[in-house]
C-alpha positions in Angstrom: 92.2 28.1 99.7 95.9 27.5 100.4 97.0 25.5 97.4 98.2 27.3 94.3 97.2 30.7 95.5 99.3 33.5 94.0 101.2 36.1 96.0 103.0 39.4 95.4 106.7 39.8 95.0 109.0 39.9 97.9 112.1 42.1 99.0 115.4 40.5 99.8 115.7 38.2 102.8 118.0 39.7 105.4 120.9 37.2 104.8 120.7 37.9 101.1 120.7 41.6 101.6 123.8 41.5 103.7 125.7 39.5 101.0 124.3 41.4 98.0 124.9 38.4 95.8 124.0 38.1 92.1 123.1 34.7 90.6 126.3 34.7 88.5 129.2 37.1 87.9 132.5 36.8 86.0 134.3 35.8 89.2 131.7 33.9 91.2 129.2 31.1 90.9 126.1 30.5 93.0 125.7 26.9 94.3 123.1 25.2 96.4 124.8 22.9 98.9 122.6 19.9 100.0 123.8 17.9 102.9 122.6 14.3 103.3 121.9 13.3 106.9 122.1 9.6 106.4 125.1 9.5 104.1 128.7 10.5 103.9 128.5 13.2 101.3 126.9 16.5 100.3 125.7 17.5 96.8 126.5 20.7 95.0 123.8 22.0 92.7 124.0 24.6 89.9 120.7 26.7 90.3 120.9 27.7 86.6 120.7 24.2 85.3 119.3 22.5 88.4 121.8 19.7 88.0 124.3 18.2 90.5 127.7 19.5 89.4 129.8 18.1 92.2 129.9 16.0 95.3 131.7 16.5 98.6 132.8 13.0 99.8 134.0 11.6 103.0 132.0 13.6 105.5 129.9 11.1 107.4 126.7 12.3 109.1 126.9 15.9 107.9 124.7 18.2 109.9 125.1 21.9 109.2 126.6 23.8 106.2 127.7 27.3 105.6 130.3 28.9 103.3 132.5 31.9 102.4 133.9 32.7 98.9 136.7 30.1 99.1 135.5 27.4 101.5 132.5 25.3 102.4 132.1 24.4 106.1 130.3 21.2 107.2 129.7 20.0 110.7 130.7 16.3 111.0 128.7 14.5 113.7 130.6 11.2 113.3 134.0 12.8 114.2 132.8 15.9 116.2 134.7 18.1 113.8 134.1 21.1 111.6 135.2 20.0 108.1 136.7 22.6 105.9 136.2 22.0 102.1 138.0 23.8 99.3 135.4 25.4 97.1 137.2 24.6 93.8 138.3 21.0 94.4 135.5 20.1 96.8 138.1 18.2 98.9 138.2 18.3 102.7 141.4 20.2 103.5 141.2 20.4 107.3 139.1 19.0 110.2 138.8 21.2 113.2 138.2 19.4 116.5 135.1 20.7 118.4 134.2 20.6 122.1 131.5 18.0 121.4 129.1 16.6 118.9 127.9 19.4 116.6 124.7 20.3 115.0 124.4 23.5 112.9 126.9 26.2 112.0 126.7 29.8 110.9 129.2 32.5 109.7 129.5 36.2 110.7 128.8 38.9 108.1 132.4 39.8 107.8 133.4 36.1 107.4 135.9 36.2 110.3 134.2 33.8 112.7 132.0 30.7 112.6 129.7 29.6 115.4 129.1 25.9 115.7 126.2 24.6 117.8 127.3 21.8 120.2 124.4 19.4 120.7 126.3 17.2 123.2 125.3 18.1 126.8 125.7 20.6 128.4 125.8 22.4 125.1 127.8 25.4 123.9 128.8 27.5 120.9 132.2 26.8 119.6 133.9 29.9 117.9 136.1 29.2 114.9 138.5 31.8 113.5 138.4 31.5 109.7 141.9 33.0 109.3 143.7 30.5 111.5 141.0 27.7 111.1 141.2 27.1 114.8 138.7 26.9 117.6 139.3 30.1 119.7 136.6 29.9 122.3 133.7 27.8 123.6 130.8 29.9 124.9 128.5 28.3 127.5 124.9 28.8 126.6 121.5 27.6 127.9 121.2 23.9 126.9 122.5 21.7 124.1 122.3 23.5 120.7 120.5 22.4 117.6 120.6 25.5 115.3 122.5 28.7 115.3 122.2 31.9 113.3 123.5 35.4 112.9 120.9 38.2 113.2 120.3 40.4 110.1 122.2 43.3 111.7 125.2 41.1 112.3 125.3 41.9 116.0 124.2 38.6 117.6 124.6 34.8 117.3 121.2 33.3 118.2 121.0 29.6 119.1 118.2 27.3 120.0 118.1 24.3 122.4 115.6 21.5 122.0 116.2 20.1 125.4 116.1 23.4 127.3 113.4 25.1 125.2 115.6 28.1 125.2 116.9 30.7 122.7 120.4 31.9 123.7 121.6 35.3 122.4 125.4 35.9 122.2 127.0 39.3 121.5 129.3 38.8 118.5 131.7 41.6 119.5 132.4 40.1 122.9 131.5 36.5 122.4 129.5 36.5 125.6 125.9 35.4 126.2 123.8 38.4 126.9 120.4 36.9 127.5 118.1 34.0 126.8 114.4 33.5 125.9 112.5 30.6 127.4 109.6 29.2 125.4 107.2 26.3 126.0 108.7 23.7 123.8 112.0 22.7 122.1 113.5 25.2 119.7 113.7 24.1 116.1 114.5 26.3 113.0 114.4 30.1 113.3 114.4 33.0 110.9 114.4 36.8 111.5 113.0 40.0 110.0 114.0 43.6 110.6 112.8 47.0 111.7 113.2 50.0 109.5 116.6 50.8 111.0 117.9 47.3 110.3 117.7 46.0 113.8 116.1 42.6 114.4 112.3 42.8 114.8 111.0 39.3 115.3 112.3 35.7 115.7 110.0 33.3 113.8 110.6 29.9 115.4 109.3 26.3 114.9 108.7 24.4 118.1 108.8 20.7 119.0 105.4 19.1 118.6 103.8 22.1 117.0 102.6 22.1 113.4 103.3 25.8 112.7 105.4 28.6 114.1 105.7 31.0 117.0 106.5 34.7 116.7 108.8 36.2 119.3 109.5 39.9 119.7 113.3 40.2 119.7 113.6 43.2 121.9 111.3 42.0 124.7 111.7 38.2 124.3 108.0 37.8 124.5 106.0 35.4 122.3 103.4 37.5 120.6 101.6 35.0 118.2 101.3 31.5 117.1 100.3 30.3 113.6 99.1 26.8 113.1 99.4 25.4 109.6 96.0 24.3 108.3 95.2 21.0 106.7 95.8 20.8 102.9 92.5 19.7 101.2 93.0 16.3 99.6 96.5 15.8 101.0 97.3 12.8 103.2 98.6 13.7 106.6 101.8 11.9 107.5 102.5 11.3 111.2 105.4 8.9 110.9 109.0 9.9 111.2 108.3 13.4 112.3 111.1 13.2 115.0 109.1 15.6 117.2 109.1 18.3 114.6 106.0 18.4 112.4 107.2 21.7 110.9 111.0 22.0 110.3 112.1 24.6 107.9 111.8 28.4 107.7 113.0 31.0 105.2 112.5 34.5 103.9 113.1 35.0 100.2 114.2 37.9 98.0 112.6 41.1 99.4 111.7 40.0 102.9 107.9 40.3 102.4 107.0 36.7 102.7 107.8 33.9 105.2 108.0 30.3 104.0 107.5 27.4 106.5 107.7 23.7 105.6 105.4 21.0 106.9 106.5 17.4 107.2 102.9 16.4 107.9 101.6 17.5 104.5 104.8 17.9 102.5 104.0 21.5 101.7 105.7 24.8 102.2 103.2 27.4 103.5 103.7 31.0 102.6 102.7 34.0 104.7 103.0 37.8 104.0 105.2 39.9 106.1 104.8 41.8 108.3 101.1 41.0 108.7 101.5 37.2 108.5 98.5 36.6 106.3 98.3 33.2 104.5 99.2 33.5 100.8 99.3 30.0 99.6 101.2 26.7 99.6 103.2 24.4 97.3 103.9 20.7 97.6 107.7 20.3 98.0 108.1 16.5 98.6 107.8 14.1 101.4 109.1 15.3 104.7 110.6 18.6 103.5 113.1 20.1 105.9 115.3 23.1 105.4 114.9 25.9 102.9 117.3 28.2 101.0 116.9 30.8 98.3 118.9 32.0 95.4 120.3 35.5 96.1 117.8 37.2 93.8 115.0 35.5 95.6 113.5 33.9 92.4 114.0 30.3 93.4 113.6 28.3 96.6 115.3 25.0 97.3 114.0 22.4 99.8 115.6 19.3 101.2 112.9 16.6 100.8 114.2 14.1 103.3 111.6 11.4 102.6 112.2 11.5 98.8 116.0 11.9 98.6 115.4 14.9 96.4 116.2 18.6 96.4 113.1 20.4 95.2 113.4 23.7 93.3 110.5 26.1 93.3 109.8 29.2 91.3 108.9 31.6 94.1 106.7 34.0 92.1 104.7 31.2 90.4 104.8 29.0 93.5 105.5 26.0 91.2 108.0 23.2 91.3 110.5 23.5 88.5 112.9 20.6 89.3 113.2 17.5 91.4 116.9 16.9 91.8 118.1 13.4 93.0 120.7 13.7 95.8 121.8 11.5 98.7 120.2 9.7 101.6 117.9 11.8 103.8 118.7 15.3 102.6 118.0 17.9 105.2 120.1 21.0 105.8 120.7 23.1 102.7 122.4 26.4 102.0 123.2 28.9 99.3 126.9 29.5 98.6 128.6 32.1 96.3 132.0 30.7 95.5 135.0 32.2 93.7 135.7 30.7 90.3 138.9 32.6 89.5 
């Protein structure tokens, strides 16, 4: 049975390991940033109280979000800009012109560069210097870009194209594309795990039209496995509004021993063990759940439930919903930020 099964504790997700964040300290606060795809704002949630504690206004059609200690960065599809938000005031302080309409954004481990995926054809990665807050390079890649990530070892920016069904891998040191991986369908969300030496082991990727995920060996670029999400007994299957992506959200919490994958068809997050990918359970996380983020300690997961206009908080160990937090219109992309408070 999938629903309500228990599972063992997990080790820190690669992105959480690299930042070594604690839930709260004297000088920082953890915040969950929920963007609203059909609105002009983003909501800031305190994971201690599970309440909205702030709103970023005036960013229409927000797509991606990332942050450093002092700033929140939002991609603005309406203006084709990267909007820079002061973490204390939550005001937009600068808009950086991009080479085309953006989708998602990521930040390097040292915080010195941002990579913005350009969805407008022919596609590219725009490189933003966080010191000067200027676009310093546009990297040609394979196809228009939907999502972009930094690998757990900090060496590569990995982007995915829906139109080209291609994963492009850029060397962060040189900002040059070094190789690409062609798959059979459009590339949706991705997440990574690591080898014992910290190098990237697998890319886990959701594909257009597939209710599940594919496993791609990072070193060889070969697809090694596919996992189709099973039906949830008693749950109604939704086939409307899938936008070509029946599964559209991946994450690895706390200690890196489980993989979470959302299903817009059944409104559940499916949980698999790592590295063996055995099914461990599922939890209902709202209508049309999209992206996932975790608190730095891995105890709580947050889901943007696009069909319910809610951010859903889940106790990871108990696999139970602990809060439904009203946010804006069609919440999708979501991220964890650790912001300076002094």
